[in-house]
N, C-alpha and C positions, 0 to 999 in steps of 0.2 A: 232606338239606339242613338238618340240625339237629344240635346237639351231643348227646353221649350220655354223661353223667356218672353213674356209679353211686355210691351212698352208701358211705362208707368202711367203716362198721361192717357194712353189708350184705355187702360183699365179704369182709371178714375173717371174718364169721360163716359165710359159705359155705365159705371156705378151711378153717376149723376143722371144719366138717361133713365136708368131703372127707377131711381127715386122719383124723378119727375113724372114718369109714366104711371107709377103706382099711385102717386098722389092724385093725378088727374083721373085715373080709373075710380079710385075710392070716392072722389068728390061727385062722380056721376052715378053712383049706385045708392040704392035706398037703404043704407046701413045706419044704425043708430050711432050717435057720437062715440059711445063706448066701444063699439065694434070697429069703427073707423080708426080710433086711436090705437086699438090693439093691432090692427093691420099695419099701420104706419110705424108704430113704435116697437112692436114686438116681432111680428111676422116678417116685415120688410127687411130688417137688418140681417136675419138668418138667410132669407132668400138671396139677398144681395151678395153675401159672402159665399154662399154655395155656388151661385152662378159665376161669380168672379173666379173662384178656384177651378171650376169646370172649364171655363174658357182658357184659363192660364195653362191647364194640363192638356187640353184637347184630347180627352181619352177616346180610344177606339170603341169602347163599350160604355157609353155615357150612363146607362141605367145602373150597370155594376159599379161604376165610379161613384154615382150619387148615393147608392145604398151603403157602400163602404164609407163614404164621407159622413153620412149620418151616424153610422155605427161607431166611427171614431169619436165623433162629438159626444156621443152618449156613453162612451167607454164600453161598448158591447163587442168590440173586436176580439175574437177568440181564435184559438188554433184552427177551428173549422172554417173561419172566414178569411184566412190568409190565402194568398194566391198559390196556385199549383207549383210555382217555382220553389216556394218554401218547402213544399212537401217533397219535391224531387231532391232538394238539398238535403233534407233529413234522411231520405232513403240512401243517398250516397254516403252520408256520414256514418249511417248504420253499417253499410257494407265495409267501409274502411275500418271501423271499430272491430268488426268481426274478423277481418284479415289480420289486424294487429294482434288480436287474441290468439289466432292460429299461429302467428309467427312467434309470440311469446311462449306458447305451449311447446312449439317445436324447439325453441332455444333451450327451455328448461329440460326437455327430454334429452337433448344432446349433452347438456351439462351433466345430468345424472349419469349418462353413459360414460362420459369422460372421467367421472370420479370413481367408477367401478373398475378395480384392478383386474377383474376377471374378463372384462370385455376386450376383445381384440382390436388393435388400432385400425386394421382394415375394415372391421365391421363399423367402427365409428365413422370412418370416411364414407362408407356406403350410406349410413343413416343421414349424414350431412347432405349428401347429394340428393337423397330422396326428399328430405325436407325442403331443400332449395327448389327442387323441381316442382314440388307441390305448391310452394308459395308463388313461383313464377307462373304456374298454370292458373292460379287464382287471380293473380294480377292481370294476366292476359285476358281472362274472361271478363274482368271489369273493364279493361280498355276497349274490348270489342263491342261493348254496348254503345248505343248512340250517346254522344256527349250531351249532357244536360246542364242546366244552370245551377251554379253554386254561388253562395254569397261571397266567398273569398277563397284564395289559394289555401290548401290544407298542407301543413308542414308536419313532419315527424321523422322517425327513423328511416322511413321509406322515401321521403322527399325532403332532403336537407335544405334549409334556407341558406343560400349562398350570400357571402358578403357582397354588398352592392357597391359598384363603382359607377357613378353617374357619367353618361357619355358627355363629351364636350365637342360640339360641332362648331367649327369656326364661323363667325358671322361678322359682317361689316357693322360699323357704328349705326348706319342707316337701318340695317335689318334689326338690330337690337332695339332701336327706338320704335320702329314700326311694330315689332312683336310685343314690346312692353305695353304700348298703347292698345293693342288688340286684346291682350290678356286682361287689362284693366276693365274691359267691357264685359268680361265673362264672370258670372257668379262663382264658377268652379275654381277660378284662379285668383280672383281679385283680393281674397282675404288671406292669401299665403303670407307667411313671414318673409322678411326681406331675403334671408339666406336661402330659403326654399324657392322663392321666386327667381333668384339668380341661377340656381341649378336648373330650373325649368327652362329659363331663357337659353341656357347653353345646350340643353338636351334636345330641344325641338329642332326640326328640320323643315325648311321651306319647301313646299310642293306647289307647282303650278298646274292647274287642270284646264285644258282647252274646252270650248263649248261642246256639249254632248258627251264628254268623257265620263265613263262610269268609274266612280271612286272605289266602290265595292258593291257586291250583290247580296241580296237577301239569302240567308243561310250560310254565308261564308264564315270561316273562322275569323275572330276579331283579334288583331295584333296591334292596332293603332287606334288612337282617337285623333280628331282634327279640330283645330280652332280656325274659324274663317276670318281672314283679314279683309278680303275684298271679294265681291261677287255673290251670286245666288245659286243655290243648288236645290234640286227637287229630291224629296224622299218618297220612294215608291214602294208599294206593297202589292204582291200578287193576289188579286181578288178575282175569283172565278176565272182563273187562267189569263187575266189581263192585268198589266201593271197600271196601278192607279196612283196618282199623286195624292199623298195624305198630308204633306207638310212641305213648306219651303223654309230653308235656313239661309241666313245671310250674315253680314259682318258682325263679329262679336259672339256669334252662336258657336256652340260645341256640338259635334255629332260623332257617334261611334263610341261614346264612353260607356254605354250600358254593357256592351260585349266585354269590356275590360273589368267593369265593376262586378259583374255577375258571372264572368267566365262562360258566356253563352254565345251561340251563333248570332250573326247579324240579324236584326229584326226587320230590316228594310234595306232596299237598294238606294244608293245615293248617286245622282247624276248632275254634273255641272250644266247650268243653263247658259252661262256666259263664261268668259275667261275668269277663273277664280284663283286667288292666292290663299293657300291654307298653310297652317303649321302643324306638322305631324309629331305626335308623341308616342313612344313605344310603351308596351304593356308594363315592362319591368320598371321603367322610370316612373310611370304613373302610379304603380303600386307602392313603390318605395318612397316617392316624394309626396305626391298628392294625397293618397289614402293614409299613409303613415302620419303625414302632417295634420290631416283632419282629426285623426284619433288623438294625437298628442295635444292638439289645440283644444279638443273637447275636454280632455282630462284637466288641462291647465285652467280653462275658464270655468269648469265645474266648481273647482275649489274657490276661485276668485268670486264668482257670482253668488255663491253661498254666503260669502262674507258681506255682500251688499245688503244693507238693511231692507231695501225695497223688495228684494227678490228672495230673501232667505226663508220666508215662510210659505212660498208657493210649492205646489207638488213637483216632484222630480221630473216627470215627463213634460210639464209646462216649462220648467227651467231649462230642460234640454232643448225645447223648441226655440226659446229665446237665445240660447247660446248659438244655435245654428244661424240665427239672423244677425248676430253681431259682427261688425267689420272693424278690425283694428285700424287706427289712423294715428300718425305721429306728427307732432308739431314742435317747433323750436321756440325759444324764449322770445316773447314779444309778439308772437303770432296771435291773430284774432281767430278763435274757433267759430264764434258767432258774433254778429254786430247788432247793436240795438236798432230796432225798427225794421230789420231785414225779415223777409218771410221765413218761417220755420219749416224745414223739410227733414230734420233728423232729431233723434233723441240720443243723448250721450251719457256714458258712464266713464268716470275717470279711473284708469287702471294704474298709471304711474305718473308721478310729478305733482306739481301744485298749480292751481289756477286762481284767478280772481275775477269777480263780477264787477263791472263798472256801469253806472247809470249817468246819463246826462239829463239834468232837470232843467227844462226850458225856462221856468220862471226865475231860476237862479243864474242862468247863463249857459254857455256852451261847454264849460269845463266838466270833465268826467270825475265822479267821486266813487271810491270803492265801497261796495255795499256787502260783499260776501267773499269769503275764501273757500276754496274747494281742495279736498285731499282725496287720496285713493279710496275708492268705494262710493264717493259722492256722485250724484247724477244731476243732469240739468237738460233743459230743452223740451221737457214734457208739456209745459204750459202752452207753448205755441202750437203744439200738435193737438192737445186735448180741446183747446178753445178756438183753434184756427186763427190765432192772433199773431201779430208781428213779435219778434224777439223783444222781451222786456228789458234786457240788459246786454252789454257786450261781455264776452268771456275771453280773457287774455291769459296766455301762458306766462307764469312767473318763474318756473324752474328752467334749467338749461334745456330740458326736453320734457315733453309730456306725451303720454300715450293714452288715447281714449278709445272706447269701444262705441261705435255708432250703430244706430238702427234707423233705417229709412222710414218715411211716413207710411208707406204701404205695409211694411213689416210691422210697424208699431200698431197700425189699425187692426191687423190680423191678430196681434197678440193682446189686443185691448181687453179681451175676456179675462185672462188671468191677472192683468195689470190694473184693470179699472177699479176693482174692489179695494185694492191697496192704495191707489192714488186718491180714491174718494175719501179716505180717512184724513188726507192732508188738506189743510185750509188754504185754498189758492185765492181767496177773496182779496 
């Protein structure tokens, strides 16, 4: 019930260590050159990615995680390999569908009775009461069952979706500035559109937890998620009757979100280790702002990414992964998005506006000359990431405003599978 973000340099350092260790081990073993090359060039990249993903996720059941990881890579994940939460979800959906059918049948029966002139009004009222009682009894039976995980709130005639009015909690300018800086560190909130970010800023409430204060306990109902501005908290699970620390969360981390995402009880207890400042967001605001924004964002970028030549031919599920990794950034006229000779840490796709690439040729002098124009759907920055080279040119905004979608080096490397074959067709010499 908490996010699990690893530091970029920590993972890259680990990957470098794995590569170095593998190279050293291979050099010391009596393998033929062909097998050594296979280990270093074919097997090692797969193991590196698998180990990195495992460390980033910190799964409680690593063997199950690794099996599922391999199945996903091979496209073998089927209904039988999904987690039990999905099965519980389907069971609840089936029960709700059955109840809806019973309600519809009861409604039709009442309507038929109402249209029959021979039926007494009093008898119609008795039938209505009987049907309502039967429905209430069915709903009560469902509510009495232990609450299980579902993927989202279910809405229908029995659970009307109310118009949402976002809460507005007064904050000082200092609080707003601190909260915005904190949210910018969180993967869950950093990609929100400006209007959605503003609503989140106003909806969140500051909470201070003293050392050893328990924020919530394993098994509790989940009504809020928390973003940490300052401090460290321990996440504890009851293992063999004893609370064991399974993870520590700190500034920029989010915890408690899974209970809201899947409508399930808290998966762990969380206790403050020192004085902590957190920002609390309620379930309703999260569902309407963050989840709805993510769905709208995915729909919006699905159409746009399909129009990008580089990405239009890849599989839908691969395109979906790329969309999840893209972060919108806005620049003003004259802004430098990248500068020539700077190290490259992002890949960019231009969504709105116009850009131009400028190069400084040392032999000619220090003046910059324009070498290329960019329009919506064009991309840049991939060369520095693919070849680990400095930026070959400066990219400057030409329009009044430009919106780009960026992908970090870490995400780009993870997506290199679906992208590499496409990029290989382009001559970068």
